[in-house]
C-alpha positions in Angstrom: 26.5 45.4 -51.8 25.0 45.1 -48.4 21.3 45.2 -49.1 20.3 46.5 -45.6 22.6 49.5 -46.0 21.3 50.2 -49.5 17.6 50.1 -48.5 18.3 52.1 -45.4 20.0 54.8 -47.4 17.2 54.7 -50.1 14.4 54.9 -47.4 15.1 58.6 -46.7 13.8 61.3 -49.0 16.7 63.6 -48.5 19.1 60.9 -49.5 17.1 60.1 -52.5 17.1 63.8 -53.5 20.8 63.9 -53.1 21.2 61.0 -55.4 18.8 62.5 -57.9 21.1 65.7 -57.9 24.1 63.5 -58.6 22.5 62.1 -61.7 23.8 65.0 -63.8 27.3 64.5 -62.6 29.6 65.0 -59.6 29.0 67.9 -57.2 30.9 69.2 -54.1 29.4 68.8 -50.7 28.8 72.6 -50.8 26.9 72.5 -54.1 24.7 69.6 -52.9 24.1 71.4 -49.5 23.1 74.7 -51.0 19.7 73.3 -52.2 18.8 71.7 -48.9 17.5 73.6 -45.8 19.3 71.3 -43.2 22.3 71.8 -41.0 25.8 70.8 -42.2 26.0 68.1 -39.6 22.6 66.5 -40.9 24.0 66.7 -44.4 27.2 65.0 -43.3 25.1 62.3 -41.7 23.3 61.7 -45.0 26.6 61.5 -46.9 27.9 59.1 -44.4 24.9 56.8 -44.8 25.1 57.0 -48.7 28.9 56.2 -48.6 28.4 53.3 -46.1 25.8 51.9 -48.7 28.4 52.4 -51.4 25.8 54.5 -53.4 28.2 57.6 -53.7 32.0 57.7 -54.3 34.1 60.7 -52.9 37.1 62.3 -54.3 39.0 65.0 -52.5 39.9 67.9 -54.9 42.0 70.4 -52.8 39.9 71.6 -50.0 36.7 70.1 -51.6 35.0 66.7 -51.4 33.4 65.8 -54.6 30.5 63.3 -54.6 29.5 61.1 -57.6 27.1 58.2 -58.1 28.3 54.7 -57.8 26.3 53.4 -60.8 27.4 49.8 -60.1 25.5 49.6 -56.9 22.5 51.2 -58.5 22.6 48.6 -61.3 22.9 45.8 -58.7 19.9 47.2 -56.9 17.8 47.3 -60.1 18.7 43.7 -60.8 17.6 42.8 -57.3 14.4 44.5 -57.6 13.7 43.0 -61.0 14.4 39.5 -59.5 12.2 40.1 -56.5 9.2 41.2 -58.6 9.4 39.3 -61.9 7.2 40.2 -64.8 4.3 37.8 -65.5 6.2 36.9 -68.8 9.3 36.0 -67.0 7.4 34.1 -64.3 5.6 32.0 -66.9 2.2 33.6 -66.5 0.1 35.5 -68.9 -0.5 39.3 -68.8 
């Protein structure tokens, strides 16, 4: 996981919304794009950033590209954040 790519991808509200839509399962680019009021070129850019960060995986099914979450990277990101901001109990302090 390249942390810079992940944080860049997560910084944008549209990309976070795309990831949120993928929580319920894989979707085609068209299914994802149908809920956003942006151009196909802008949507393609968002997909490229998410793929570069390895937050989504793609699979070609005929003429469609299907996107799904890469939960491994999201789990690694969660661990990183937990390590950056340890709870008081884990840090040896009192609540």
